[in-house]
C-alpha positions as CSV (number, residue, x, y, z in Angstrom):
1,X,-10.4,17.1,22.1
2,X,-11.6,13.7,20.9
3,X,-9.1,11.9,18.7
4,X,-10.6,10.5,15.5
5,X,-9.4,7.2,14.1
6,X,-8.8,7.0,10.4
7,X,-7.6,4.0,8.4
8,X,-5.1,3.6,5.6
9,X,-4.6,0.2,4.0
10,X,-1.5,-1.1,2.3
11,X,-2.1,-3.8,-0.3
12,X,-0.1,-5.3,-3.1
13,X,2.1,-8.2,-4.1
14,X,3.8,-10.5,-1.6
15,X,7.3,-9.1,-0.8
16,X,6.5,-5.6,-2.1
17,X,7.1,-4.1,1.4
18,X,3.7,-3.7,3.0
19,X,4.9,-4.8,6.5
20,X,8.1,-2.8,6.1
21,X,6.1,0.3,5.2
22,X,4.0,0.0,8.3
23,X,7.0,-0.6,10.5
24,X,8.7,2.5,9.0
25,X,5.8,4.8,9.8
26,X,4.3,3.4,13.0
27,X,4.5,5.2,16.3
28,X,3.7,2.0,18.2
29,X,5.1,-1.5,18.0
30,X,3.6,-3.1,14.9
31,X,1.2,-6.0,15.4
32,X,2.2,-8.6,12.8
33,X,0.6,-11.9,11.7
34,X,3.6,-13.5,10.0
35,X,3.9,-17.2,9.2
36,X,6.5,-19.3,7.4
37,X,6.2,-18.7,3.6
38,X,4.9,-21.9,2.0
39,X,4.7,-20.3,-1.5
40,X,8.4,-20.2,-2.3
41,X,7.5,-20.2,-6.1
42,X,6.0,-16.7,-5.8
43,X,8.6,-15.2,-3.5
44,X,11.8,-16.5,-1.7
45,X,11.2,-14.6,1.5
46,X,11.2,-16.7,4.7
47,X,7.9,-15.3,6.2
48,X,4.8,-13.6,5.0
49,X,1.7,-11.9,6.3
50,X,-1.2,-14.3,6.7
51,X,-3.6,-12.0,8.5
52,X,-3.4,-8.3,9.2
53,X,-0.4,-6.1,10.1
54,X,-1.4,-3.1,12.3
55,X,0.4,0.1,13.3
56,X,-0.5,3.7,14.1
57,X,0.8,7.1,13.2
58,X,-0.2,10.3,15.0
59,X,-0.1,13.5,12.9
60,X,0.9,16.9,14.1
61,X,-2.8,17.8,14.8
62,X,-3.2,14.7,17.0
63,X,-5.1,12.9,14.3
64,X,-4.5,9.2,14.7
65,X,-4.3,7.0,11.6
66,X,-4.4,3.2,11.7
67,X,-2.1,1.6,9.3
68,X,-3.3,-1.8,8.0
69,X,-1.4,-4.3,5.9
70,X,-3.2,-7.0,3.9
71,X,-1.7,-10.3,2.9
72,X,-0.4,-10.3,-0.7
73,X,-1.2,-13.8,-1.6
74,X,-4.4,-14.3,-3.6
75,X,-5.5,-17.1,-1.4
76,X,-6.1,-14.5,1.4
77,X,-8.0,-12.1,-0.9
78,X,-11.2,-12.7,1.1
79,X,-9.6,-10.5,3.9
80,X,-9.1,-7.5,1.6
81,X,-12.7,-6.3,1.7
82,X,-12.8,-6.7,5.5
83,X,-9.6,-4.7,6.0
84,X,-10.5,-2.0,3.5
85,X,-14.0,-1.3,5.0
86,X,-14.0,2.3,6.2
87,X,-10.5,3.1,4.8
88,X,-9.8,6.7,3.8
89,X,-7.3,5.5,1.3
90,X,-5.2,2.6,-0.1
91,X,-1.6,2.4,-0.9
92,X,-0.8,-0.3,-3.4
93,X,2.8,-1.5,-3.4
94,X,4.2,-3.3,-6.4
95,X,7.5,-5.2,-6.4
96,X,9.4,-3.9,-9.5
97,X,11.8,-6.8,-9.5
98,X,9.1,-9.2,-10.4
99,X,8.7,-10.0,-14.1
100,X,4.9,-10.0,-13.6
101,X,4.9,-6.4,-12.1
102,X,2.4,-5.0,-14.6
103,X,0.1,-7.9,-14.2
104,X,0.4,-7.5,-10.4
105,X,-0.5,-3.8,-10.8
106,X,-3.6,-4.7,-12.8
107,X,-4.6,-7.4,-10.3
108,X,-4.3,-5.1,-7.3
109,X,-6.0,-2.2,-9.0
110,X,-8.9,-4.4,-10.0
111,X,-9.2,-5.7,-6.5
112,X,-8.8,-2.5,-4.5
113,X,-10.6,0.0,-6.7
114,X,-13.9,-1.4,-5.5
115,X,-13.0,-0.4,-1.9
116,X,-11.8,3.2,-2.4
117,X,-11.4,5.8,-5.1
118,X,-8.4,7.2,-3.1
119,X,-5.5,5.1,-4.2
120,X,-1.8,5.8,-4.5
121,X,0.8,3.5,-6.0
122,X,4.3,2.8,-4.7
123,X,6.8,0.9,-6.8
124,X,9.4,-0.9,-4.6
125,X,12.6,-2.8,-5.2
126,X,13.8,-0.4,-7.8
127,X,17.3,-1.0,-6.6
128,X,17.2,-4.5,-7.9
129,X,16.2,-3.7,-11.4
130,X,16.7,-0.2,-12.8
131,X,15.3,-0.6,-16.3
132,X,12.9,2.2,-17.3
133,X,12.2,3.1,-13.7
134,X,8.6,4.5,-13.5
135,X,8.0,5.1,-17.2
136,X,6.6,1.6,-17.9
137,X,4.0,2.1,-15.1
138,X,3.0,5.6,-16.3
139,X,2.7,4.4,-19.9
140,X,0.7,1.3,-18.8
141,X,-1.6,3.5,-16.7
142,X,-2.1,5.9,-19.5
143,X,-2.9,3.1,-21.9
144,X,-5.5,1.7,-19.5
145,X,-6.9,5.1,-18.6
146,X,-5.8,5.1,-14.9
147,X,-4.7,8.3,-13.2
148,X,-3.3,7.5,-9.8
149,X,-0.3,9.1,-8.2
150,X,2.7,6.8,-8.5
151,X,6.0,7.0,-6.7
152,X,9.3,5.2,-6.4
153,X,9.3,4.0,-2.8
154,X,11.8,2.3,-0.5
155,X,9.2,0.8,1.9
156,X,11.9,0.8,4.7
157,X,12.2,4.6,4.5
158,X,9.8,6.6,6.6
159,X,9.9,9.7,4.3
160,X,9.0,7.6,1.2
161,X,6.0,5.9,2.9
162,X,4.9,9.2,4.6
163,X,4.7,10.8,1.1
164,X,2.2,8.2,0.0
165,X,0.1,8.8,3.2
166,X,0.3,12.6,2.8
167,X,-1.0,12.3,-0.8
168,X,-3.9,10.1,0.3
169,X,-4.8,12.7,3.0
170,X,-4.4,15.6,0.7
171,X,-6.8,13.9,-1.8
172,X,-9.4,13.6,1.0
173,X,-8.9,17.2,2.0
174,X,-9.2,18.4,-1.6
175,X,-12.4,16.5,-2.1
176,X,-14.0,17.9,1.0
177,X,-13.0,21.4,0.0
178,X,-14.7,20.9,-3.4
179,X,-17.9,19.7,-1.7
180,X,-18.1,22.9,0.4
């Protein structure tokens, strides 16, 4: 049997957990392009992705999926279209602890909607700020007429990230069934 390669991209704000999500899922050692964070005003983390993170997961049916992480900083947004080309889905991660979290959601939805209709949203860092959990995101998406699946996610936990990937795959399978 020939293994097919599929691609899922993780995008979103710096520090939201894109690299951690790929590390949590990958069946191979993750290839990272980390550099010292020079944008301390946006996030206090020591290092940040400046290129592409890459990992792989192999599903039960031997389907191989490439997991790609984009840089979260706007100055690297030229890479987003390159990384997203051919993706079967995009997981957008938003850091709930940021005061600008809804603005971040708008920014990344605007950016990534052009690359795929198959999007799922993961809200991270809920442990750091528990106010209103996911309600503010559901209300905001309803107000702006978006209807994407949204989950509370700990990007370090394989099961949380795997749920996002399974939703993206199920959406593809559902669309292909409708077309038959």
